[in-house]
Wavefront OBJ file of the C-alpha trace (Angstrom):
o trace
v 0.231 0.528 0.107
v 1.082 3.210 -1.095
v 1.163 6.234 0.882
v -0.926 8.828 -0.800
v 1.622 12.607 0.006
v -0.321 14.997 1.904
v 0.121 19.214 1.352
v 2.776 20.148 3.856
v 0.273 22.940 4.226
v -3.515 22.701 4.050
v -4.790 25.772 2.424
v -7.428 27.321 4.577
v -9.631 30.769 5.100
v -8.038 33.098 7.530
v -10.537 35.085 9.659
v -10.714 38.380 7.751
v -11.578 36.740 4.793
v -14.072 34.578 6.126
v -15.763 37.403 8.249
v -15.543 39.524 4.565
v -17.995 37.113 3.502
v -20.064 37.057 5.761
v -20.538 41.341 5.476
v -20.840 40.321 2.202
v -23.680 37.734 2.392
v -25.146 39.902 5.240
v -25.412 43.525 2.805
v -26.864 40.943 -0.180
v -29.016 39.642 2.069
v -30.090 43.075 3.994
v -30.419 44.268 -0.245
v -33.007 41.230 -1.138
v -34.658 41.165 2.123
v -36.357 44.528 1.348
v -36.222 44.151 -1.546
v -38.673 41.562 -1.151
v -41.011 43.517 1.603
v -41.196 46.001 -1.199
v -42.795 43.399 -3.504
v -44.842 42.111 -1.184
v -46.498 45.002 0.528
v -46.831 47.077 -3.084
v -50.250 47.836 -3.681
v -52.188 45.334 -6.395
v -54.011 46.861 -9.136
v -57.917 45.620 -8.412
v -56.538 47.565 -4.588
v -55.985 50.581 -6.494
v -59.055 50.052 -9.159
v -61.774 49.329 -6.360
v -59.428 52.871 -4.194
v -60.065 54.595 -7.154
v -63.693 53.687 -7.531
v -64.281 54.427 -4.156
v -63.524 58.571 -4.067
v -64.854 59.184 -7.404
v -67.978 57.596 -5.253
v -67.007 59.384 -1.615
v -66.181 62.818 -3.913
v -70.124 62.984 -6.601
v -71.112 62.816 -3.304
v -74.129 66.153 -3.031
v -72.786 68.763 -0.893
v -75.900 70.511 0.941
v -74.893 74.851 1.128
v -74.682 74.846 4.720
v -71.542 71.373 5.278
v -68.838 71.920 5.743
v -66.060 69.782 7.533
v -64.404 66.346 7.314
v -66.435 63.273 6.617
v -64.153 59.838 7.269
v -66.276 57.045 4.906
v -65.755 54.012 4.993
v -65.602 50.846 2.753
v -63.084 47.967 4.389
v -60.634 47.590 3.893
v -61.000 51.675 2.642
v -61.219 54.478 4.477
v -61.970 58.217 2.768
v -61.397 61.809 4.711
v -63.097 64.359 3.002
v -63.063 67.661 3.361
v -65.093 70.994 2.739
v -64.003 74.358 2.890
v -65.613 76.822 1.369
v -63.545 78.500 -1.554
v -61.762 82.274 -0.221
v -64.623 84.720 -0.525
v -68.154 83.211 -2.859
v -70.089 81.464 -0.517
v -71.313 79.494 -2.969
v -68.106 78.025 -3.656
v -67.141 74.998 -1.277
v -63.104 73.075 -2.541
v -63.835 69.260 -1.455
v -60.924 67.139 -1.536
v -60.189 63.508 -0.718
v -57.927 61.176 0.138
v -58.533 58.036 0.274
v -55.704 55.167 2.303
v -55.865 50.945 2.112
v -54.004 49.666 5.227
v -52.648 52.980 6.246
v -50.962 54.293 3.349
v -52.034 56.359 0.866
v -54.485 55.468 -1.994
v -55.062 58.040 -3.884
v -56.419 61.974 -4.015
v -58.932 64.439 -5.689
v -60.070 67.659 -6.145
v -62.973 69.618 -6.653
v -64.667 72.397 -6.633
v -68.443 72.937 -6.522
v -71.307 75.348 -6.582
v -73.793 75.734 -4.148
v -77.007 76.697 -3.915
v -80.073 77.480 -1.527
v -82.450 75.164 -0.448
l 1 2 3 4 5 6 7 8 9 10 11 12 13 14 15 16 17 18 19 20 21 22 23 24 25 26 27 28 29 30 31 32 33 34 35 36 37 38 39 40 41 42 43 44 45 46 47 48 49 50 51 52 53 54 55 56 57 58 59 60 61 62 63 64 65 66 67 68 69 70 71 72 73 74 75 76 77 78 79 80 81 82 83 84 85 86 87 88 89 90 91 92 93 94 95 96 97 98 99 100 101 102 103 104 105 106 107 108 109 110 111 112 113 114 115 116 117 118 119
């Protein structure tokens, strides 16, 4: 039986090389996890479509002449906030703005001006 010749010196990684490789892997992991979470939390197109339809419905809701303030309308999973303000010096003009949220993220806003009539 012949003895296999073993190399005189075994090649191994130094501690510095191992730490550098771990730090590179950690950086890649952090960047990948950020991209993954952004992809998961990104709004799906169907929710955006339904949210915008709800915004149109809320902003087209009739405004009474004496109505000024903030309304909150909920249709799960959406929450829309409607602000009604008088427009500067015009007594019969109202500024109506709507902000719609889905899971505490703003998915859309809309603003319009409405002329109200006395009842």
